[in-house]
NUFIVO-215565 format. One record per residue (C-alpha): x, y, z. Coordinates in steps of 0.001 Angstrom, whole numbers, plus 500000, padded with zeros to 6 digits. Example, Ala and Ser with C-alpha at 12.3 -4.5 7.8 and 13.67 -1.06 7.14 Angstrom:
# residues 2
512300 | 495500 | 507800
513670 | 498940 | 507140
END
This chain:
# residues 254
815894 | 449615 | 315029
819541 | 451002 | 316515
820014 | 453831 | 314156
823423 | 454381 | 315532
824393 | 450529 | 315047
822904 | 450653 | 311425
825778 | 453342 | 310487
828262 | 451930 | 312764
827562 | 448425 | 310261
827858 | 450407 | 307784
831159 | 451642 | 308590
832322 | 448490 | 309583
831580 | 446999 | 306354
833262 | 449828 | 304586
836525 | 449023 | 306960
836663 | 445067 | 306220
836250 | 446201 | 302571
839590 | 448388 | 302537
841179 | 445831 | 304569
840391 | 443426 | 301882
841511 | 445722 | 299207
844506 | 447372 | 301257
846224 | 443981 | 302134
845057 | 441613 | 298881
848283 | 439757 | 297226
849982 | 440040 | 300333
852374 | 437055 | 301303
854675 | 436020 | 304235
858458 | 436547 | 303271
859690 | 433710 | 300979
862207 | 432585 | 303741
859873 | 432488 | 306852
860072 | 429469 | 308636
857789 | 428216 | 311819
858334 | 424832 | 313790
856673 | 421872 | 311641
856463 | 420289 | 315497
854346 | 422327 | 317161
852645 | 425057 | 314372
852102 | 423189 | 311748
853337 | 421378 | 308397
855663 | 422638 | 305636
852981 | 422712 | 303016
850618 | 424840 | 305657
853494 | 426929 | 305938
853814 | 427349 | 301946
850397 | 428789 | 301739
850962 | 432052 | 303907
853391 | 432689 | 300508
850555 | 432504 | 298387
848687 | 435228 | 298114
844571 | 435372 | 298931
844024 | 431979 | 299275
842015 | 431427 | 302175
843327 | 429472 | 305487
840633 | 428067 | 307616
839697 | 428596 | 311074
842254 | 426285 | 312373
845362 | 427268 | 310548
844173 | 430834 | 310782
844416 | 430685 | 314627
847573 | 428920 | 314756
848925 | 431569 | 312261
847562 | 434680 | 314066
848345 | 433376 | 317626
852191 | 432116 | 316640
854363 | 434430 | 318106
857913 | 433457 | 316587
857818 | 434535 | 312985
860972 | 436034 | 311371
858603 | 438772 | 310161
855211 | 438813 | 312365
854087 | 441947 | 310163
854552 | 439935 | 306856
852547 | 437488 | 308223
849597 | 439061 | 309603
849425 | 441687 | 306276
848924 | 438196 | 304641
846300 | 437233 | 307138
844518 | 440439 | 307705
841229 | 440004 | 305411
840347 | 436468 | 306121
841374 | 437454 | 310109
839821 | 440700 | 310387
836058 | 438781 | 308860
836505 | 436141 | 311183
836846 | 438571 | 314323
833916 | 440263 | 313022
831961 | 437608 | 312665
833105 | 435759 | 316202
834845 | 433099 | 314991
837710 | 433565 | 316279
838305 | 432098 | 319754
841388 | 432806 | 321869
842852 | 430674 | 324021
843227 | 432731 | 327040
841373 | 436013 | 325837
840514 | 438285 | 323193
843269 | 440789 | 324030
845393 | 437930 | 322679
844803 | 438910 | 319348
845227 | 442810 | 319975
848708 | 441195 | 320659
848875 | 439653 | 317678
847916 | 443229 | 316055
850922 | 444357 | 318100
854039 | 442188 | 317174
853162 | 443231 | 313500
853684 | 446304 | 314266
851564 | 447733 | 312195
851400 | 451679 | 313049
855054 | 451533 | 311822
853607 | 449889 | 308106
853216 | 452695 | 305470
850722 | 455266 | 305422
847734 | 453305 | 303763
848063 | 450143 | 305592
848223 | 451436 | 308768
845193 | 453776 | 308298
842994 | 450980 | 306826
844006 | 449046 | 310294
843548 | 452004 | 312564
840036 | 452620 | 310916
839219 | 448654 | 310838
839974 | 448717 | 314978
837799 | 451579 | 315641
834848 | 450838 | 313040
834572 | 447484 | 314998
834586 | 449214 | 318444
832158 | 451492 | 317327
830030 | 448137 | 315746
830222 | 446792 | 319149
829281 | 449612 | 321504
825891 | 449785 | 319083
825639 | 446231 | 319018
823265 | 444880 | 321715
824706 | 441104 | 321101
828200 | 442056 | 319874
830605 | 438968 | 318910
832430 | 439729 | 322056
831084 | 442121 | 324862
832899 | 445501 | 324926
835089 | 445317 | 328022
836533 | 442282 | 326057
836950 | 444349 | 322711
838491 | 447039 | 324589
841365 | 445211 | 325782
842181 | 444317 | 321863
841872 | 447622 | 320609
844163 | 448666 | 324009
846786 | 445669 | 323418
846540 | 446740 | 319613
847203 | 450239 | 319511
849078 | 450461 | 323137
846700 | 453434 | 324094
843472 | 453552 | 325708
842057 | 457357 | 325807
840862 | 457128 | 322093
838621 | 454227 | 323197
837540 | 455448 | 325497
836325 | 458906 | 323920
834475 | 457063 | 321423
832544 | 455180 | 324535
831828 | 458877 | 325170
830263 | 460067 | 322179
827839 | 456914 | 321834
824757 | 458665 | 323350
822614 | 455310 | 323063
821266 | 453251 | 325673
822820 | 450506 | 324237
826398 | 451763 | 324765
825332 | 452553 | 328365
823989 | 448877 | 329061
827662 | 447658 | 327695
829088 | 450034 | 330080
827542 | 448468 | 333338
828404 | 444988 | 332257
832236 | 446446 | 332074
832304 | 448215 | 335393
830510 | 445021 | 337039
833423 | 443115 | 335410
836246 | 445588 | 336249
835227 | 446941 | 339712
836990 | 443725 | 341303
840448 | 444086 | 340078
840297 | 448317 | 340258
839107 | 448571 | 343940
842590 | 446249 | 344091
844728 | 448770 | 342261
844751 | 446415 | 339185
844171 | 446379 | 335754
841539 | 444264 | 334612
843304 | 442292 | 332034
847252 | 441025 | 331348
848648 | 443650 | 329456
851775 | 443134 | 327670
852581 | 447076 | 328022
854371 | 446407 | 331757
855508 | 449647 | 331980
852599 | 451592 | 331523
850198 | 449167 | 333219
849494 | 451405 | 335929
848839 | 454463 | 333792
846300 | 452250 | 332128
844981 | 451183 | 335448
844843 | 455151 | 336683
843193 | 456364 | 333565
840880 | 453388 | 333509
839688 | 453660 | 337345
839358 | 457925 | 336766
837440 | 457602 | 333576
835208 | 455119 | 335326
834745 | 458002 | 338038
834469 | 460808 | 336265
832109 | 459482 | 333271
830569 | 456509 | 334072
828639 | 457236 | 337078
825997 | 458968 | 335368
825578 | 456881 | 332720
825548 | 453945 | 335174
822545 | 455597 | 337231
820145 | 456034 | 334174
820857 | 452523 | 333768
819461 | 451383 | 337294
822494 | 450101 | 337751
822651 | 448031 | 341435
823612 | 450905 | 344400
826674 | 448730 | 345261
827735 | 448755 | 341844
827672 | 452252 | 342328
829380 | 452438 | 345478
832603 | 450575 | 344079
832788 | 453334 | 341044
832993 | 455913 | 343561
835304 | 453979 | 345476
837516 | 453963 | 343116
838027 | 457541 | 343326
839090 | 457047 | 346918
843080 | 456315 | 347880
844188 | 454991 | 351368
842234 | 454658 | 354232
839374 | 456843 | 352925
838603 | 453629 | 350520
839351 | 450941 | 352518
836968 | 452296 | 355402
834271 | 453312 | 353581
831295 | 451590 | 354842
830602 | 450218 | 351208
833949 | 448998 | 350583
833434 | 445211 | 349759
834210 | 442688 | 352271
836385 | 440508 | 350504
840424 | 440023 | 350362
842791 | 440970 | 347573
END
């Protein structure tokens, strides 16, 4: 048994309990509106103004995915107990990628909420991330879960530092999969996911590439990652002709 995963699961269970107790009784604003042609019915909207009623997968999806609420923060608080459980259970199925879930968190501006509420969200995200890293078969691949955390928080560093602290082969296996997924974009000087934080996109890309070059290579080698992948991570640390003219630079178009 992976003791890291057991501890991470217990932490996540506590975080879910905290989300349930912190946001119990939350409702959308009485004057909240939504398009009944594209979002749903007046009866469904009324459910958001009643506390603690389960919405079910379809209405939950339409609620967190909608981007035109008068008060997205209030709507997010209303659904967070159910939403967080669905996310952990893997039943959240975004149309374009799990980063869309992070954007829903970000639209709610949760970091500006009262301290107990924002701390509950922050701990949930960290606990879910830690459990993902220690789980050999997480609900979402680690590289996808990372995009949710980054889009939700608008920072990358804390999530990478957390990855560094998980000294276990499972976390390293996730790192191999992530590097293989990211290398194409990073060698083309692009962030591997579409971010709404356009002003910081280059900074995020640089930080991610630097972390892979500086931290990930020994862990990749320990997992017997393919030589081709090791070379491509190494190339992320080079620029200009030093990168493009290297004999191991992939023969493909960007």
